[in-house]
N, C-alpha and C positions, 0 to 999 in steps of 0.2 A: 504493499499499500504507500504512497508516495502523496505529504500533507504538505501543503505551500502553507505556512504560518505568514500573516502580515498586518500585523496590528500596530494600532497608537500606543506613543506611549499613555500611560497615567496618570494626567500631569501630579510630579509632585510627589512621585515612587518609583515606576518603573518607565524609564528608558523603552522607545519601541524595541531596540532589539534584546533588551533582559526580559521586557515582559515574554517578545516570540519567544529565548530561551530558556523558563519557566515553561510555555509550554510545550515545550517541544520535548523537556527532560517527560513532563508527565505524560506526553503520550508513548515514549519511551519506554517507560514505565508498565501500559498495559499492551502495547503492542511491540514487542522485539523487533519484529523485521518490519519496520514504518522504516522510511526514509522520509526526513522531515529537513524541510528544505526553510531557515527565514529568511524574512527582506525585510529592510526596513520600510518603514511607514510615517507618513506624515500629510497633513495639510497645508501648508504650507506655515504655516502659524510656531508658536513654541517647540521644539527638537529637530526642528527641521533640517535646518547643517548636520544633527549628526545622523541622524539617520540618511540624507544624502553621500554628508564625509565619508562618514564608517563603512554605510553599504555600500560605497562605488569607488574601495581599496582611495580614501585622497586621506588629507590629514585634514586637523585642525592647529590653524593661526590662531596670537592669541596678540591683540593691539589695543596698549594703552592708548584711546581718546574720552573724548571730553563726551560727560555723560547730557542730561537734560537738564538740567540745576547749572549746568558751566566745570564742574568738577570731576577731576580726573575718573574713568573706571578703566579695569581690566573690558573689555568684551572677543568674544571668541568669534572666528568662521571659519567655514570650509572650505579648503584648495583639490581642487579636481585637475594634479597637473597634467594628462593624459590630452584634455579638452582646451586646457587653460582657465578654467569654470572656477568662480568664489561664492561660495555659499552663504547668503549676506541675510542674520535676522534683526529686521530695524531696531526691534528689543532689548535690544544688547546693547546699545549705546543711547536709545530713548525712550527705551520703555515703561510703563507705566507703574511696575513694580521695582522698577530701581529710585523713585521718590514716593516717599512718606503721605502719608495721609495727609499731618499737618501743611506739607510743603507745595501742592498740587497746586499749581497757578498757571494755566499755556499761556498768562499773557513774561513768563518768564523763560518756559523750557524751551529744547530747542533741539534741532534733529543733526549741527553743526559732528557729532559724534559716525553719524553715519556713512556724513561724504566721508573723513579720517578712514576708515572703515572699507569705504570703496578705493580714495585713494592708494591708502596700502599695497591694499590687494593688485589694483595698474599696477606697480612699484612690481610684484616679483612676478609679473608677466602674466596679470591672466586678463585677459576681456570680451572672456562671456560671464553676464551674471543671473546667480536665480536669487531671486530678492523675497523675503516675508514680510509686510507691511504688517504684522495684526498686534496689535497690546501697544502702540502709542500712546505717550506722554503728551506730546505737543501739539496745536494747533497754527503752527508754523510757515500751514504752507510748502512746504519743504525745502524752505529761504537756507536756513543753516548749514543741512547738505551740498544744498550749489555753490553757498559763498565758503566749504573746505575743499569744493572740486574746481575756486575760482574766480566764482562769478559774481559781479560784485554788483548789491543790492542799497546803491548810496541814497542820504538825504537829501535837505535842500543844499544844504553846506560842502555836497561834496562826501562828505565820509560816512564807512560800510555802518550799516544800521545793527543795529544792537544787536543779541538774539532774543527767541520769542518771538511772540504774536506782536507784542509792541514796537519792535523793530519791523516787523509787515504797516504797522499802521506808519510806518513813517518814508518811504521806500516812492522817492521820486525817480528813480533813474537807474536801467539797468544797463550791466556796461558786461562783453564775454568779452576782452580783449586777455582778460588773465589766464583763462578757464588753462586744465591741465591738458596738453595737445593729445596723451592718449586716447582721453571723453571718446572726439571723432570714434574711434576704431573701439569702439565698448558698443556689448548690443546688449540690452538688461530684459529677464520675464521677469514679468511683475506678481510674486505673487498676491492677487487680490479675487476675496471671497465678497465685498462687500461693493455695492450697485450707487454710493452717495451720488448727487455730484457735488463740488466746492462751495457753490452756496447756495445760500436762500433755505426756507422749513426742511427741506432733506439734506441740507450742504451738513454740511462737516461738525463747524460752531456751533447749529441747533442740537444737532444729535447726539454728539458726542462730547463735546463741549462742558458737559456741567459734568460725567464722571471722571470729566480730568481738571477738577476745581473750578470751573466757570460759573458766573454768577448770571442771571438774568443779561443786565446790565453788558456785562463781559462779550457774551454769546451778541449782544445785535454789534457791537463794537467790532469783532474779531470778523464775524459778517460783511460787514461793509469795509471792511481791512482789504480782505480776500477778493471781496468782489473790486475796490480799485487796483490791487496786485496785478488779478489777472486782464482788466483792462489791460494795463501797461507791458504786460507778455504777450499778450496777444496785437500787441502792434508792434512784437520785435519779433516775432515767431508766429504764423501761420498757420501750426497745430494745435496751436492756444484751445484749446475749446473748455473753460469753467465748467460748464451742463452733463458732460463727458458722462458716463456708468462707470462710478471708482477713483471719477479725481476728486472728491474728498473723505477719498481713504487715509488713515493714519495722519489727520489735524490737513488733509491738503498735497501730501506725500506723494501722490496718485498725480496731482494734475500737476507735481514741477519732474517728475519723471514722464512726463508723454510732453510734455512743452520742451523739455532741456537738453531729455537725452534718444536716444536710439532706446526705446519702452514698448514692450507690451503688456497689454494686464490681460491677466490668466486665470483660470481656477487654480489655485492652489495645489487641490488633491492629483488635479491631469498634469500640473506640472513633477509632481514625485513620481504617480506612474510610470508617466511617459519616460524620465531620468534614469529609474529603476529597473523597466522594462520587468516590469512583472509581470506583464500580459506573459511577454514568453516561457516561465516557472510555469505563471495556472494553466497553460492551454496544456500541459504535459500532466495536469496533476488530479489524483481519484479524491479528493477534498480539499477544501480551502479553507480557512481557519482565520478571522480577523475580530478585531474587536473597539474599546479604547475605557474609558476610566469612566465614563459615565453613558449610559443609552436609553436616549430618552426621544422625542419626538423629534427634536429636533438634529438626531442622526439623519432622518433621511434627506435635511436642506442641502445637501452636497459636501457632507463630511465624510469621511476616511473608506470609517467601513461600508457604507455605500460605494464610495469610487470601486474597494477593492470585490465587493460583491457585484457589480456592472460587469465589470469583464471576469468574475468567475460563471455567473448564466450567461455568457456569449460565448460557452463553450460549454453549457449544457452541467455547468459542475453545482456539488454540494455544499454549501457554504454556513459555519460552526461561529459565532461571536459569541467571545467573553468580555466579561466587564465587570470593573469593580461594583456597580450596583446599577440596577434599572429603577427605568419609571413607568408607571401604568400602559405611556402614551407610545413608549417602546416598539408593541405590538404588531405601530404603523413598518418596522422594520420589516416586520415578515415578507409585507408586498411589494418589499424596495429589492427583495434579494435575495436576505440572510433568512438562512431555511429554521433553523432555531437557536434560540440566546442563550448565556449564560451567566448569572450574576455569580461571582467568584466568592461571595464572603458564608462561612461557616458557620460562625454564629453570632449571636450580639455584642459588641466593640464598640468603643469608641472610634474617630474617626480617625485620631491621632495613630491609635490601632492597626488600625482595617489598615491608615498607606504607608502607615513603616514598614520599609523595601524588600525586612525581613517578612515580614507577618506577609505582603503581598504576594514577591516567588511561591510561599509556599501556597497559599492558598489556588495562585492560578496554574500551578502544576497539579495541585491534588484534584481541583476539580476538570483540566484537563484529561486526567486519568479516568477519570470516573465513566466520565462525556464516555474518553473512545473506549472502555472496557464495555460498554454500549457498541460501540463502534462492533468494535474485534469479533461481542457474542453473532451479530447479527450478520456476519464473514462466513461464518463456519457453516 
């Protein structure tokens, strides 16, 4: 029996490959003759760097960059040497988890460190980029990132504007004479599952600003500032369109990529599935195992396990999913390619106990073992 395991990370507990290894251990206990192939999985958000870099024989690079509050942080990104590809999560340099609750204020948070990561990768020879832009703490329209790449956003007195949304407010002129020359040779695949435009009622300021610390008054201001920034950008670059779906992702970072770089916005899970060539492994499998930390009604909205299931069903494969927990509406997954799903908790415990990596590994392995004992018994 050949089993392909592609399970998303259990956030805060197990990485994709750790969860897959636990499933493989459990399958091995039940079916000693099983051939189990563990493949990395992510949806473009947290865990994408590890899943793609380690799953594609890449390496992890660490670099000191400017964090969202302007203070130094150490960020990691992946490099696939064979294709000169860098895999970057913007949250490593500008993520909301890097900002304590009491300091969350999008007027000041910056994406400058994201640009520093890109610049570092370019110096190391990368010209292709996969960038996940979920989980941002920012609303600067990507201006910080672009400044780190050599773009100049100048105020009335010809000085570079400061970090954050308050810097966007001061932009009067855009200059590209000092951009890093390598940038014109770079191509960006941006993992973006958000369809919000840059401005308006569905724009980034109104929809995502409050969770980043914005007050109602700040939301109104930031939306107006971004509209002016988009107008100035459009006067210089004809491809700039603030209404394009996804331009509001990550506080306008989607707009910056589309307007100032050679970029396309794509589904995060589709990028990962394509880059890891999962389909070539699933094609010859007898069973496919997937899952994530929490299976619920939102899982069917383009999340990683459903992406795996859709590939499996293309070849008529059975799909089993394991999850840290499930909700009542997770039953929707059965209509989207997951034949059966199983929560891995085996006793009443606290959330901290459930998420302890050692406990999660054993729970995953033990649940997989029992499920595959049933599978094995049905094969006899």
